[in-house]
Backbone bond lengths (Angstrom), bond angles and torsions (degrees), N, CA, C in turn:
res aa  C-N    CA-C-N  psi(-1)  N-CA   C-N-CA  omega(-1)  CA-C   N-CA-C  phi
1 M - - - 1.456 - - 1.522 108.93 -
2 N 1.277 116.17 139.07 1.455 123.47 177.53 1.530 108.96 -67.97
3 P 1.360 119.05 133.10 1.465 120.69 179.41 1.522 113.69 -54.49
4 A 1.326 117.58 -28.49 1.462 120.54 178.42 1.528 111.34 -68.44
5 E 1.337 117.70 -18.63 1.454 121.91 -178.96 1.528 113.08 -93.89
6 I 1.316 118.43 -0.95 1.458 121.72 -179.00 1.525 109.58 -68.53
7 V 1.314 115.90 126.85 1.462 122.32 177.74 1.526 107.00 -89.18
8 T 1.316 117.65 130.12 1.458 120.88 -176.90 1.528 113.93 -109.81
9 V 1.329 117.60 -0.08 1.463 120.85 177.50 1.524 108.43 -116.63
10 S 1.319 115.69 131.90 1.454 122.16 179.31 1.522 108.28 -134.42
11 V 1.316 116.98 144.55 1.455 121.24 176.50 1.524 107.87 -92.95
12 L 1.344 115.73 112.48 1.461 121.36 177.14 1.520 108.51 -85.41
13 T 1.339 116.58 131.28 1.455 121.74 178.31 1.522 108.81 -117.46
14 C 1.314 116.29 122.15 1.460 122.19 -178.96 1.530 109.52 -70.11
15 P 1.335 117.47 126.00 1.464 119.40 178.69 1.528 113.07 -72.49
16 A 1.323 117.16 -17.67 1.462 120.67 -178.52 1.527 112.77 -81.38
17 C 1.343 116.34 -41.46 1.476 118.61 -175.04 1.529 114.05 -124.67
18 G 1.331 117.37 -10.88 1.460 120.33 178.94 1.516 115.13 85.33
19 H 1.339 117.37 0.40 1.465 120.50 178.13 1.531 109.34 -63.54
20 A 1.322 116.09 136.64 1.464 121.12 -179.84 1.526 109.62 -123.28
21 R 1.334 114.74 142.49 1.465 119.79 179.22 1.532 108.65 -149.74
22 A 1.325 115.54 134.78 1.467 120.94 175.66 1.523 108.80 -76.32
23 E 1.324 115.69 131.05 1.464 122.21 -179.97 1.523 109.40 -132.38
24 T 1.319 116.02 148.10 1.458 121.43 174.76 1.527 108.20 -87.09
25 M 1.315 115.75 127.08 1.463 121.37 -177.21 1.521 110.93 -86.21
26 P 1.334 117.47 145.74 1.460 119.03 172.42 1.526 108.32 -67.30
27 T 1.313 116.74 144.20 1.468 120.08 -178.18 1.517 112.86 -94.75
28 D 1.342 117.13 -12.55 1.464 119.82 -174.38 1.525 113.52 -119.67
29 A 1.329 117.72 10.54 1.466 120.59 -178.86 1.522 109.57 -159.55
30 C 1.323 114.85 163.49 1.457 120.73 174.88 1.522 108.91 -94.28
31 Q 1.325 116.70 143.17 1.461 120.67 177.50 1.521 107.82 -101.83
32 W 1.327 115.14 113.30 1.463 120.30 -174.32 1.514 113.70 -83.97
33 Y 1.321 118.63 -26.39 1.462 121.22 -176.18 1.522 110.74 -131.13
34 Y 1.337 114.36 149.53 1.459 120.97 175.42 1.521 107.10 -153.52
35 Q 1.327 117.51 130.03 1.455 120.65 178.74 1.518 109.73 -100.46
36 C 1.334 115.09 125.14 1.460 120.96 178.44 1.522 108.89 -63.60
37 E 1.329 116.32 130.47 1.454 119.88 -178.83 1.527 112.17 -74.05
38 A 1.319 117.79 -18.14 1.463 120.44 -178.34 1.530 112.87 -87.30
39 C 1.339 117.26 -52.10 1.471 119.93 -175.30 1.526 112.94 -111.01
40 H 1.337 116.35 -5.13 1.469 123.70 177.13 1.537 114.39 69.23
41 T 1.337 117.25 15.47 1.462 120.34 174.08 1.520 108.89 -65.33
42 L 1.320 116.69 135.96 1.454 121.46 177.13 1.526 108.23 -89.25
43 L 1.324 116.06 111.81 1.461 120.89 179.89 1.519 109.63 -84.05
44 K 1.325 115.63 139.39 1.465 123.49 176.19 1.521 106.98 -130.35
45 P 1.320 118.58 154.39 1.466 119.60 179.80 1.528 111.81 -60.36
46 K 1.328 115.37 145.59 1.458 120.91 172.88 1.528 108.24 -70.77
47 P 1.330 118.09 156.05 1.469 120.05 177.61 1.538 111.13 -53.84
48 G 1.316 115.86 131.28 1.458 121.26 -179.79 1.517 114.59 92.80
49 D 1.333 117.31 -12.25 1.466 121.18 177.46 1.524 109.29 -99.74
50 C 1.330 116.25 149.81 1.467 119.50 -177.37 1.515 113.18 -87.17
51 C 1.345 117.74 -19.48 1.463 118.86 -175.44 1.521 111.36 -159.77
52 V 1.331 116.12 173.17 1.465 121.18 -179.19 1.531 112.08 -66.44
53 Y 1.328 117.64 -28.94 1.470 119.37 179.22 1.524 111.50 -68.45
54 C 1.322 116.70 -35.90 1.463 120.17 178.33 1.528 111.23 -72.32
55 S 1.326 116.98 -27.12 1.460 120.74 179.95 1.528 113.67 -88.25
56 Y 1.320 118.12 -39.31 1.463 121.32 -170.49 1.526 114.26 -126.98
57 G 1.314 118.04 1.97 1.455 121.17 -176.92 1.513 114.03 -94.25
58 S 1.314 115.06 162.31 1.467 121.37 176.62 1.521 111.11 -78.53
59 V 1.336 116.68 -18.34 1.462 123.51 -179.58 1.527 107.19 -135.88
60 P 1.343 118.50 133.69 1.464 118.96 177.03 1.528 111.32 -67.80
61 C 1.328 116.28 163.46 1.462 121.70 -176.87 1.530 112.24 -63.54
62 P 1.340 117.39 157.45 1.468 121.05 -179.39 1.532 114.85 -54.43
63 P 1.360 120.80 -41.09 1.474 117.71 177.76 1.529 112.76 -61.08
64 I 1.324 117.92 -37.08 1.469 121.28 177.60 1.527 109.88 -69.22
65 Q 1.321 116.96 -41.84 1.463 120.22 179.22 1.526 111.38 -59.73
66 S 1.332 116.29 -41.71 1.463 119.14 -174.66 1.520 113.75 -83.31
67 A 1.335 118.18 -32.19 1.461 119.90 -174.41 1.518 114.08 -111.07
68 G 1.298 118.38 -19.08 1.447 121.05 -174.18 1.515 109.73 89.55
69 K 1.314 116.51 156.67 1.462 121.39 -173.22 1.518 113.20 -58.22
70 A 1.307 119.13 -42.45 1.468 121.44 -175.16 1.520 112.97 -64.65
71 D 1.334 118.22 -33.59 1.456 121.36 -174.31 1.528 114.33 -112.29
72 A 1.304 117.61 2.85 1.470 121.83 -167.30 1.518 115.32 -48.87
73 C 1.288 118.76 -61.06 1.460 119.63 -169.82 1.522 113.01 -109.16
74 H 1.283 117.77 -3.39 1.459 119.49 -178.08 1.519 110.72 -63.51
75 G 1.328 114.79 121.58 1.456 120.21 179.53 1.506 113.93 86.07
76 R 1.324 119.14 -3.96 1.467 121.57 -179.49 1.518 111.71 -96.57
77 G 1.331 117.24 -16.56 1.446 120.76 178.34 1.518 114.21 79.11
78 C 1.320 118.48 7.54 1.461 119.15 -176.71 1.514 112.81 -88.07
79 C 1.293 118.75 -14.83 1.469 119.84 -177.82 1.514 113.05 -115.69
80 G 1.280 117.54 18.74 1.458 118.80 174.84 1.483 115.27 107.10
């Protein structure tokens, strides 16, 4: 994917209460935690996902968009 086509805003939807909010994603790292502003549930990535945007967002994170799921964070240091 062309870097100009990377989407940086994703709507996170809380699985506990259904609250949704548009958030700007970091472009150089994965975001592992997000606290819902409505019910205060701490969201964590589902098994196999690198971040909360890939698990609960309307758009996957920029590393996934640019590299694809298999290669997204390997060697970038964003997933540990």
